[in-house]
N, C-alpha and C positions, 0 to 999 in steps of 0.2 A: 505492500501500500504506500503511496507518497505520502508524506509528512505534510498537512498543510497549515500556516501558519495560524493560529486565531485568531477570529475578526472581533469586531465590535461592529454594531448593528445602534443606529439614530432609532429606529423602527420596530416600534411592539411587537414581541413574538408570532402572533396570528397576522403579523404583514409583512412580515420577513420570510414567510415560510408558507407554503400552498400545503404541503402534509404534515402533521404530527402521529405520529408512533409512540400510542402509547400503551405502558403497561396496565396492565387491571390490578393484579393484587398490589395492595399496597400503593398505589397512587389513588385510581378512582375508587377503588374498596376496599374494606380489611373484610374479610369474608361474607357474612350477609348486609355488612354495614357499610354506609358510604364512609369515604373521606371527608371530611368539611369542608366546606367552598368548591369542590374539585368540580361534581357537576356546574357551580356558578361560571368557572371562568373554562371550562368547556362550551357552553353555552354561547361566551361571550366571543370565542375563538371562533365560533362556527360563523357568527352574526356577521364575524369582519372576512369570513371567506374561506377561513384553514378548513379543510380536507380531514376530517378524524378519522384515525382507524386503529385497531385496540387488538393491541398483538398480546400472545400470554403465553407462557410454559405450560399453562394448566391445561393438559389432555383427556378429563374425564369430560366436562362439561361442552357439551352442546352447543355452536353457534346461537342457535336460537333462543336457548333456556339463557345467555351470556347476557343474548339483547334482550328479550322480556328483562331480566332483573336490571340493567341500564339500564332502562324506560321506568321502570317503578321509580328511580331517581329524578326522573322528569328529563331525560335525553332521549334526543332523536335519532335512534339508531336501530341501524337494519342489520338481520344476520349477517350478511357479507362482509360490514363491517369489523366482524370480529375474526381472528385470524388466532386459529389454535394452534399447536404446536400439532394437534392431532392429525390438524389440515395440512400441513408443510412434512410432516412426517409422512403423511400416503402419500405426498405427492416427491418426495424424495426416495422412497423406496420405490415407486412406478419406475422410477429412471434409471436404478440401479440393479435390476433384475428384469428378464423376459417378461414382456405381458401373460399375464396367466399362472403366473408362481405360484406356489403355496408359502401362507407364512403364517407362524404361528404368532399369535398378536396378546400379547399380556400387556388387559389395558379396561379404561371403560369403555362402553358400548358406542359412545362417539370416536373411539379411535378406531374398533372394528368397520363401523359404518363407514370412513373415511376410507381404510384400506380395500372392502367390496368395492367404494364407488370408483378407485383411481384401477378397475379391475383385476385386482388379484382375490385371490383363494383362499380366504380366513379357517386355520385353524388352534386347535387347545390341545393335539397329542401331539408329541414331539415323534411317535414312531411312523409320522405321517409321512419324514423327510423333509421337513420344509426349508426353502432356500432362505429363508431369512428369519429372525426373531425381530420384531417389536416390541420394546416396552418402555411401557407409559408409566402414568401414577393415580392411581383409586385410592378411594380408601378403604375395599372393599379387598383388595389383594390379597391374598393367602399365601403361603409357606408353599402350597404345594404349585402354585402359578408363578414362583418363585423359580422352583426346582425343576419345573417344565422347560423351563427358560434354558436355565444350566444345561439341562439332555440334549434341548437339541443344538444349541450354542458349541456343546462338547464332540458335537456328532459334526460338525462344520460348518451348521447355519451363518447365514453373514450375521452379524448381531449388529443393529438401528435401536435407540432410544430418542422418546422428543424430547426429553431433556438432561438437564444434571443439575440441578435446583437441589444442595442438601436441602436446603429449610422452604417450607411456606407459610406466609403468615396468617393465623387465624382467632376467631372471634376471640379467643382466650390466650392468645400469646402465636411464640412460635415452632409448627409441627416437620416431623421428618418429611421430606420432599422426595420426589421420583429418583435425586440424586442417591439418597440413602438407601433406598430399594434396590437401585443398582449396581451399586458398592456390592452386596451379596450375591448377587450374580458373579459381578469379576473378582471375588474373593473365593469362590468354589470354581470356577473354570480358568484365572488367569488372563480371561480371554477379553478387551477394551472391545467398547463398542467401535463400530468404523465410522460413525457418523453420530452427529447431533443435529437433532432437528431445531431446537430450540438454542435460548441467548446461551452463553454468546458467541455462538457463533454468528453470524449477520445475514445465512441466510434465509431468516425468517423475519426480514426487513427486507430483502430484496424479493422475496414473494407476494410480499405485503401492497408493494408497489407495483406487483406484476397482477395483483388479484386485483387490486383498484383499478387497470387501465383496461383490466377483462371486463369492467361495470359501463364500459363506454365513455371511461375518461382516457385523457391524456398522460402518459406513463411519465409522471412524475420525477425528474432526475432528484440525483440525492441532494446537491447541493441545497437542493430546494425541502428537501425531507427533513425533519428532529427527531429523533429518538428519545423519550422524555420516560424515566423508569426511578425504581426507587434502592435498586440492588448496584451495586458497582462491579461485583463481576460474574452478572449478567446483562441486564439492559446495558450499562455505559461499558462494557467491553465489547458487547455485539455496538455498537455503534462506531467507536474507535477500532475496531477490524477491520468495518466492511466501506469506511470512509464516511462516515452519515458525523453530521454536529449530536452533540446528545445534549442532555438537560438533568440534573439528578435533582429528585424530594426526595427531602427526609418525615416524609409519612408513613414507613414502612418499615424494611429491617438492617437499614443503613443509619448509624447513628452521626454523630458527631467528631468522635474519635476513630471510628472507622472512615471516616469521610476523607480528616486531614492524614491519616497516615498510609493510604491506597495509595499503590503501586501505579507510577506511570501510564501501564495496561488500561487501568480499571479507575484512574483518577479524572473526574470531571473538572472543568473550572468552575464552572456556576454550581452552587446548590440552591436551594427553595424550603424553607420548613414547612412550608404549603404545597398542594399540590395547583399548577395553574400552565394554562396555553396562553393565556394575554398576559401585556405587558409594556413596561416599559424598555424600550430601544437605551444603549451606553455607545457615546460614542470611542472613534478607534484609541486601544487605550495607549498610553501616551509613557513614556522614559523620564516624562517628571520629574525631582526630586521632592518635591511639597508635593503631598499628601491631601485632598480634597477631605471637605468634612465627610461626607458619604462614608471614608474608608473607617473615621475614626466611629462613628456612627456604627458601621456593618463590624467592628472588632468590636464595642463592646454588647454587640450582639451575640459574638459566639464566645468571647469570655464568657457572657452567662452561662453560655449555656456549656460551660464547660468547667464551671466554678469548681465542682463534685469531680471531676472526671481526673483524678490521679498517674490514672494510669498514661495522661499523655508526657507529664511530669517525669514519669519513673521511664519511659520506653525512649524518648529523647533525648531528657536532660533539662537543666532547666534554662539555660540562652536558646539552645536550641527551638525548646518548645517559645519562646516567645518570638521567634522568630517566623519561626510556621505559622503560630497565630496570626501576626502583623501581615504574614505574605497572603492567608486563608481567606483574612480581612478583606484587600485590597484584591481579591480576588471576586468574591463573595460581589462584588458592585463593578466588575470590569476595569482596573486597575492593575497595575503592574508590571511587571515584564516581561517581553518575550520569549526570554530563554527560560520561564519559571513554567512555561504552560503548555501544558501537551497538546497532539495534534487535535485535530476536526473538532470540540467544543465551543460549544459558541457564550461567549459572554454578554451576557445581559441579564438585568435583574425581573424580575414579575412583580409586576404590582397587585394585590390581591384580590380576591373580587369581591369581598365585603369590604366597605370603604372604611368602616372602624380599624379594619385592620392595620390601615395606611396609617392613621391618627394615633394607634397604640402603640406603633414604633416610632413615632415622633414626640409624642408627648411625655414617654417615660427619661426623654434624654436631656429633653429642655428643662426638666423637673430638677435631675438629678444633675443637669449643669449648665445655671442660669446665666452665666459668662455666654450661652451660646446661641440664647434668645435672637441676637440682631449682630448674627455674624457675619448677615449678606450684605448689612451694612456696612461693615468693620474695611480699614484701607490692609494692606498687605501685614504691615508690622503687628499691627493689635489681632487680625487673624493666626497669626505666626503663634505669639504672645498667649490668646487665647486657647491654643489646639496644643500645645505642648502643657499648659494648667492641667488640659481632661488628659494626658499622657500622664504625666505623675500619677494624678490621683488610681489614676489605671495601673499604672505600675505599681506603687503601695498596696492595690486590691489584689494584685496577682504574687507580692510577695507574704502578704498576711495568709493568702490560702496555702504557699507552700509553706510556711512554721506554724498554724493552725494546730488544733489539738487532731482531727482528723488525717491528715495528712501524716503526723507522729505516730497515731495510730498503724497506718499504712506502713509503714518501713516495720514500726514495730513487727507486725504479722510475719514480715517476710522471716522472720527467725526464729520464729516460732514454729 
């Protein structure tokens, strides 16, 4: 993949891109529950002319069932807009084996239906000499089903999987995902799957664009598409691998600690505490040594999230943690140096769908630092002095965190 320098935008997200490829679990909903304000943001993006497709590694649910759930969130969704890993996996296997081949399917009825629709013969019996095995996730999976997959793979069947997510967010918390069950078959056979239909492979995003075009639309170029997800190791990495711009949200499994320590392959430039598709743009990043007020505002929000996260200090060290925190605050709002940026990830910030959220981000800052209330009318010298004062206060807070009783307890715990 050709490395592309990170670009800024002065346009709202819904105007900068034609097609949004949204993950579902942890972005639009958590289990049966909607993510707050996600539907409002999606509707706003559609009103601005953006096309929405929903890409999910979940292989157990029919497209029509997912569409019905999303309509329950007051979203206008047709089944073709839902791209599941079962849809992509069946198309993938059909391209890899002869037409009419027998395939042992370990997965939900949706996966079995898609495999049949692709012109293949479904079997549950490893003694039927299947040409391939395809394994997906569904909650009723049994030991015997996984054993049958292992028997067929050991006998020489080509092993495909729908996705390799180790976990999946549910109403009560984080549960084992498809990848956890795949590991059981790998451990039994010593054979790795030859291909995965789901993210972090970029095949799902490519297929989503093609399926969108098959509905009578023009094929949207990659540079006019953006991948949005909550998982760095799947949603964002798939975008990076495939050359797509991407946007990470913190409404699912990824937390601020993981975001800041993410390896380059799965590190987004932008994160968002809430889910959104519409937003303000930011100008192309500059190399100015002076840092705008928005950077400090972002830094304060990041500090607040990490106030009790002593793992960051433990993993990076005190000075390195401060540097990483400041760099992330700059990235949060589209500032910083180009050399710090991963390829192909967008630098924009997102306006909350609820106007009260924007006020909630601004008012506490002015309340905490009243000297910033008139910063827009200050000259350069006064502005610099005001920002230095804010930085000193933040530094004192960080020093207090490091020397507080929680930190001492954490250090003592390692000796126990």
